[in-house]
N, C-alpha and C positions, 0 to 999 in steps of 0.2 A: 484392733484399734479401739481406743476408748470412745464411748458415746459422746457426741458433741452436740451442743446447741448454741444458738447465736442470740446475743442480747445486745440491744441498742441503748446507748445513752442518749437521752433526750432532755430538752429544757431550754430556757432562755439563754441568750448570750451572756457570758461571764458569770454563769451560775456554778462554775467549778466542775463541770463534767470531766474535762481532760485531766485536771489536777487529781480528781478522785480516782480515775482509772490508773493514773501514774502511781498513786499511793497503794492501790490494790495490786498492781502487776509489776511495778518498777519500770514500765515502758512509757516514754513520752510520745503521745500521739500527735502533737503539734510538730510535724516533721518538716514542713516547708519553712524556709526563712521568713516568708511573709507572715506565716502563722505564729512563729515564735516572736516576731517583732510586735504583732498586734495582739498576741495573747488569745487568739480565737482559732477554732478549727475551721478551715476553709474546705479542704478535701476530706475524704473519708479516711479515718484512721482505724487500724485494727491491731488487736493484741489478744492474748489468751490468758486464761486463769484456770489452773488445775484445781478441781474441787476435791475435798477429802474422800468422797465416795468413788473417785476414779473418773468421773466425767470431766470433760474439758469444755470450758465456757469461752466463747469467742466474743470479745467486745467489738462493737461497731460504734465508734464515737463520731456522731454526726453534728453538723453545724447548728448553732442556735441563732445566728443572725437572720433577721427576717428576709434579707436579700438572698439568703442561701437555702431557702426552704426546699428548692428543687433538689439540692444535694442531700438534704435531710431525708426527703422521700426516697431517693435512690438508696440511701443507707438503710431505710426502714423496710425495704423490699426483702422478704425472706426472714424477718425476725421471728424468733420463737418467744421472746419476752422483752421487756423494756426496763431500764433503770432510769426513772424520771428524777432529774436533779432540780431542786428548788432551793434558791439561796435563802437562808434565814434572815439575811439583811434586807432583801427586796421583796421576798414573798413571791406569790404567783404573779407572773407577768404575761403580756400578750402572747409572746412566742411559746410560753408554757402551755397556754390554752390551745394555741394553734397546733402545736405538736401533739397534744392530747387528742384533739379532733382527728388529726391525720392518722395517728396510730389506731384509733377506733375504726376509722374508715378502712384501713388496711388489714383489719381483722386480727390485730394483736390482742391476746386474751389474758396474759399474765404479766406481772411485773412487781417491782419493788420501788419504793420512793426513798430517795436520799435527801434529807434536809442538810444542805451543805453550809459551810462557813459559820457554823454555830460558835466557833471560838471568837467571833467578832461581835457577838450580841450577848445580852444577859438571858437568864432563864425565862423571864417573862416574855421576851421577844421570841424565844424558841417556842414557847407555848402558843403565842399568837400566830406564828408562822405555821405551826402544825395545824391549828384550826383552819387557817386559810387554805392549806393544802387539802384537808379533809373536805372542805366545802367545794373546792374546785373539782375534785375527782368524784363527787357524789353523782351517782347515776351512770358512771363510766365503768369500764372493765377494771379500773384500779380502785374502785370503792372497796374498802376493807383491806387493801394491801398494806403490808408493814411499812411504817414510816421510821426510818433510822436516822438519828442525829449523827452527823459526821463533821469532821474538820480535817483539812489537809494543808496546814499552813506551810509556806515555803521555808525550808530549813528547820521547821518545827516538828513536833511529834504528832502524827496523825491520830485522830480519835474516831471511834465507832466502826473501825474496819472489821473487827471480829463479828459483831452483830450483823454487819452488812454481809459478810461472807456467809454467815449462817442463813440469812434470809435468801441470798442468791442460791445457796445449796438446796433450800427447801422448794425452789421452783421445780416443777416437773412437767415441762411441755411434752405433748405427745410426740413420739418418734415419727418422723415423716416417712411416708411411703415412697419407695423408689420406683413405683409404677409410673407409666407415662414416658413420653419422649424426653431425652436429655436436653436440658437448656440451662444456660448460665448467663443471666443478664450481666453485662460488663459494667462495673462501677469504676474500675481503674485500668489503665493500660500504660505500660512503661517498658523500657529496655534495661535489662540487667546484664552487666558486664560478664562475659563468658557464657551467657545463656541465650541472649537475644530477646525477642518479644515475649512479654508476660502480660496476661490479663487476670484480673481478680473479680470475684463476685461470690454470691451464694447460689449453689445449685438449687434450682426451683423444683426440678423433677428429673427422674431418670438417673442413669449411671453413665459415667464416662471412664474409659480405660486408656492407659498410656499406650501410645502408638496408633490410636484411632484417627481416622480422617474426620474432620469437622468442617462446618461452614459457619461463616459469620454473616448474619442477616440483620438488617435488610440490604447490606452492602453486596451480598452474593459472592463473598470471597471464600476460597477453600484454604485449609491449613491442615497440619498434622500435629497431634499432641505428642510432644517429646519430653514431657516431664510434668508431674502433678505434685502439688503440695496441698495438704489439708490441715488447716490450723497450725501451719508451720512445719509439719512433718512430711517428708517425701513418701509417697505411696504409689501404688500401681493403679488405683482407681479412686473415684470420688462419687458420692451419691447425694440424693436430695437432702437439703438441710445443712450441708457442710460448707463452711467457708473455704473457698478453693482458689488456688492460683494455678493457671495453666501456662506452661511454656509452649508457645506455638511456633512451629517451623513453617516457612513458606509464606509468611505474611509480615508486612512492615508495620512498625508502631504508628507511623503517620496515617495508615489506612484505618486505624481503629479509633473508636470514641465511646464514651459513656453513652448508654442507651442501645448499643448494638447487643446482639444475643448470639452466644456460641451454641450451635445445634449439631445434631447428627444430620447429615445431608438428606434433604427431601422429606423430613418428618413433620414439619409444621408450615402450612401455607401462610404467606403474609396476609395481613388484615388491613383494610382501609375503611370498611363500613361495619360498625360494631353496635350491636344491640345490647342494652344493659339495663339493670335496675340501678337506681340512683337516689340518694338522699341529699337534698339541698339544705345546708346547715341553717339553723334558725337565725343566726346572725348574719347570714349572707344576703346580698342585695337581690331583689327580684330581677330576673333576666328574661328578655323576650325570646320567643320561639326563633330558632336558627341563630342564636347568639354564637359568636366566636369565643372559644375557650381554649385554655391550655390543658391538654390531657397528659397526665403523668401516670405511667404504668411501668412496673418494673423499674428499670433505671432510665427509661426513655421519657422524653418530653416532646410532644408534637402539638401543633395547632390543629383545631378541629372545629367543625360546626355542630352544634348540639340541637337536634330536633326533638321536641317533646311530643311523645306519641299519645299520651293519655290525658292531655289537657290542652285547651286553647289559650290558657292564661300564662304560658311560659313556665319558667322555673320559679316556684313559690317557696319562700323561706319556710323551713321546717317541714316540708312535704316530701314524701316518697314519690318518685316518678319512674316511668319507663321511657327511656330515651334511645335515640340513635345518634351515634357519633361518627361523623365523616371526616377522616383525617386528611391533612394536606399531603402527607407522605406515609407510605406503608410502615407498619410496625409488626413485631412479633408478640402475640397475645393469645391466650387460651381461654376456653370457657372456665368460669369460676375465678379468674384473676381479679384482684382488687385494683381499683384505680382511684385517682384523685383528680378533680377538676379545679383549676384556678382561673381567675379572671384574666382576660387579656391585658387590660389596663384600666385602672391601677391593679397591680398584681396582688391578689389576695385569694385565700382558699375559699372555694364555694361549697364543696361537698365531695362526695365520692360514692362508689358503689361496687358492683360486681358485674363482670362480663357474662352475658348470657349466650350471645352468638357473635363470634369475631368475624364471621364471613357472611354477614346478613345481606339479603337483597335490599336495594334502595327502596325506602318507603316514601312514596309520594304523599302529598297532603291528603288526597282522597283515600289513601290506604292506612292512615294512622290508626283509626279505630280497630281495624282488623289486625294490624300488627301488634297493637297493645294487647288485644285479647289472646293472640298466640303467645306472646311473651308471658302473660299471666299464667298460662298453662305450663310454660317452661319453669316458672318460679314454683309451681305446685309439683314439679318433678316429672312432668310429661315432656321429655325431650324429643319424643318421636314427632311432635308437632312441627319441629324444624324440617323433618323429611316431608311432612304433609304439605307444608307451605312451599317447598321446593318444586312441587308438582311433578310433571312428567320428565323434567330435566334431571331431577334427583340431585344427589350430592356426591362428591368424590368419596371413595372409601376412606381416605385419610381423615376427612372432616367427620365422617360418621364415627370412626374409631375415637377421635379426640373428643367428640360429644358423648361417647359411651352409649350410643344408640344401638340396641341389640335386636330390634325387630324389623329391620329393613330387609329388603329383597334386592339382591344383586342383579343388575342388568348390564353386562359388559363392564365398562369402566365407571359406571354410576350405581348408586343405591337409591331405591325408591321406597316410599311408604307402602305397606300392604294394600291400603285402599287405592292408591294410585296404580299399583300393579294390577289390581282387580279391574280397574277402569280401562287400563291399557289392554288387558287380556280380552275384555268384552269388546273393545274397539277393534281389535284384530279379528275376532270371530265375526263381528258385524261386517267388517270390510270383506272378508271371504264370502259371507252370505250374499252381500251386495254384488260381488263379482259374479257369483253363480246366477243371480237373478238377471243381471245385465247381459251376461255372455254365457247362456246355458249350454252352448255347444262346445265350450272349451273344457278341458279336464280339470282346470283349476287356474289359480292366479300366479303369475311370476311374482316371487316374493317382493321384489323392489317396486312393483306396481301397487303394492298395498301400503306403501309409506306415504300416506296422504291423510288429510284431516287430523284427527288427534294424534296420529303416529308420525307426523311429518317432522317433529322436533327431535325424534330419537336419532342418536348416532348409529353408525353401522353396527358396532359391537352390541349396543343396547338392543337394537332391533333384532339382530340375529339371536340373541339370548332369549328375548321375548318369544320368538318363534319356536325355539327349542323347548322352552318351558311349556308353551301352549301344546306342543306335540306330546310332551311327556305327560301332560294332564289330560290327553286325549280330547282336547278341544278342537284340534285340527289334525289333518294328515299331511305328511310330507312325501313328495315323490320327486327327488332331486331338487331342482329349483322351483318346483310347482307346489303350491299350497292349496289344499281343498278341504271342504267340510268332511268330517268322518263319514265314511260309507258312501260318499257322493260318487255317482256314475252318470255319464251323459245318457239321458233317455229322451230322444227327440219326441216332441208332440207331433200330431198329424201334420200341421202346417210346416214344421221344421223338416219332417221326413219327406214331404213333397218337394221341398227345396233341395234336399240332398239328392233325391232320386233324379231331379232334373239336371243338376250339375253333373252327376255321375254319368247320365246318359249323353250329355254334351261331350264329355271327355272320351267316353267309350266310342262314340261315333267317329272320332278322329283317328282311331287306331294308334299305330306306333308313331304317326306324325305328331300326335299330341295336340293339345289346345294351349294357347298362350296363357300363362299363369295370371298375368296382370288383370285382364277383365274378370277372371274368376274371383280374384282377391277383392277387386273393386265392388263386385256384387255382394259378397258376404264373406269376409276373410275367415270368420270362425267356422262357417259351414265348410269352406274349402279345407281348412286345417283339420277339421274333424275327419273328413274323408281321408286325408293323409295319415292321420293318427290311427285310423282303423285299418290302414293298409289297402284301402280300396283304390287309392290314387297315390302316385309318387311324382316327385318333381324330377325332371330330366332337363338340366340347364334351366332355361326360362319357359319350359313347357310342362304340361301335366299329361301323364299317361296312366291309364288304369292299371291296377295291379294284375288284373286278369291277362291283359295283353303282354305285360312284362313277364309274367310267369311262363306264358307260351314261348316268348322270345328266349328265355333262359333254357327251356327244354330244347329248342331248335339249335341253339349255339352249342350246347353240350353234345348233342347228337353229331353235329358237324365235327367237333373236336375229337370225338371218339373215333370217327372214321378217318379224318384227314390229319389230325395231330396239331394243326395250327389254323389260325384264322387271320387273313389279311383284311385291310379295309375294303378292298375290291370284293373279296369273298363275302364280307358282311353285306355290302350293298346289293350284291347279287342274291344273297340269301333272303333279304328282307324287302328288296325293291325300293329302298329308301335312297334319297339323295344324300350327298356328303353333309349337307347342313344338319340333318338329323342323325345321320349314321355316326358321326364322331361323338356327339353327346351320349348316344346310347352305348357306344363302346366304352367310354369313360365311366358310364353308370355301371356297366358289367364289371369293370376293373374295381370300382369302389365297393361293389357287393361281393368281391372275391370269387366271382364266377370265372373270370379270366385274369391272366397275368401278362402284361405287355413285355415282350422281348424284342427289342429293335422295332421293326416295322410290322411285326405280327403279334398275335395273341395266342397263348397256349392255355390249357386248363390250369386253373389255380391249384397249387398243391394241397390247399386245405379243403378244396371243393366246397366253398362256402355256400 
C-alpha cells in the first residue's frame, strides 16, 4: 500500500478551499444539498490526490464559517499538514487567524499557503495580499511556507495547480507510529446501501484489522469490523495516520455520533478529570478560576470546568498555565493529546494545550500548588510522579502502560511507585514487629490482622502480593497464614514462663476430665494457644487436657484394641472411669487423631495407626 498522509484545507469562509480541491482532484466536496445551495462546506469532505512519488494525499476540507469552528477542529484532528487558503480579494480574515491559532494549538507543523482567486484582482493586489499573508503567519509554523498564487474559476481554466502540486509533494511529514492502542475518533457516521453502518475518521494510534471486535466509547457499544477502506481502497487493516472508513456490524447509525471513538475493547479508560498544560491566546479574554468552557479534543466537544492550578489570577491572556479540566460527561483522551478550549458564551477560541494526565485525581483548592509542581515534573519528562501522587492506591496497569511509565512495581491489580512500595514494605515489617511486641507468645500474625494503618487501603490482591514480595526479599517469614519476623521464635521471659507453668498445672490437675477452655482463654488467650501450639495442651470439645494425659490415653486404648479388637462406649467409660459427658468428646478426639475408626457402635484400630 502506498504511504498516505492527511492534509487539511483551512481558511475563511468563501476563500475558495472547496473549489481549489475540486480543481486539484476533480471531486466536489460540497456533497450536501445545503452546502451546494450556500456554497460553503458544512460537514467534513474528503478526497485523495496521488502524488508523482507514489504517495497518496488525503484532503480533509473543513468549514470556514465561524459558527462551524467545532467541525473545523474535528477535521483538524490527525492532520499531518495544512493547505491554508487565503483569498487575494479579501486577504487575511478573522477565521483565517482563528484557524491558524487552532492548527498551531493542535500541533500541525507543516503546510502550504494557497493565495486563491488571483484571477479576480490585478498583480498589485496579489502582491499586497501576499504581504498580508506573510505578516499573518510570521512567528507561526507556516512562517516561510511557500505561497502559491492560484485560481479556479467556474468553467474557466485553473491556474497555479502545478506549482501547488509540487509544493504539496515537497511536504514530508513524519510517518506515524502504529504503537499504542487502536482508536479512531468518529467524524462522520452514515448508512451505505448494501453495507450498513459506516464510520469515518483518521486513525490516531494503533492498528485495526478486518473482522475484529471493537467498542464505541463513551457509549459503551460493541460492534464487529466487517470491512475497511483506507483513502478509498478496500484493505484488510488500517493503521495510525490513515484516513479510514469502517463498516461496522451489530450497531445502528442512530447510536453513533461525531465525538465518539472506536477502540479495541477495554484498552482505554474513560476520562472526566484531566490535567493539562495550556496556553491562553493573547487575544482571548481573561477568565476567572473555575470558568465553564467548551473542551474540544479529537472530534468530541464537551462542557468542562477549568481550574487553574498555577495561578490565583485565573486564565491570563498570553500566558501558559497548568490546568485541571472536569468534564460534564466522560470522553476518550490519552496523554499527549492536543485540545482546544472555547468560551461557553459568546463562543470564541480561548487557547489550547496538551493532555498530561487524563485520569487525574480531583485537585481541591488547597492542593493546587502541589498539583502544579507535580505537573511541572511531568512536563520535564518525569511521568513517574503520576505514580508517586497516586500513593498507596497506585494506578491500574492500563493507565501505567498508556502513560509509558516503566519504573512502577506491580501489586496485584495496581502499580505503585518504588518509593511508595518501599514505604508499604516498611509498614508491613513494622506491623509484624508491633504484633510480636504486643503478643510475644504467638508464633506470628494472621496476615489479615496486619491490614491496618498504612496498609488498610490495599485491596486483597495488592496486599497478598506485598506479602509475597516481602517474603521474597526476606523481610518477613511465612508459615501458612501466619507472618512473622525472620528467625522469630517464641521465647517466654520469666514472668511469661511462670504464667504458662501455672496454666499447665491447672489443666494437668484436672486429668482427662479437663478444664473448661473459656476461663483459660479469658485469662490469657495467647498463653493458652502457646501451650496448644507446643503440644502441651489440646482442646477436646470445650475443655482442655494436657498432652501427657492424652498420650497415656492413646497407649491404653491401643492396648485394649490389641487385646479385644474393638472398643464400645461402655468399654471406654470402664477403661477411663469417665462419665459419658467427657467420654464421647474423647472418643471423637481419638477418631480425629486416627487412633480409632468408628464402625457402627464400636471403635476399631485405625488402619493407618496414626
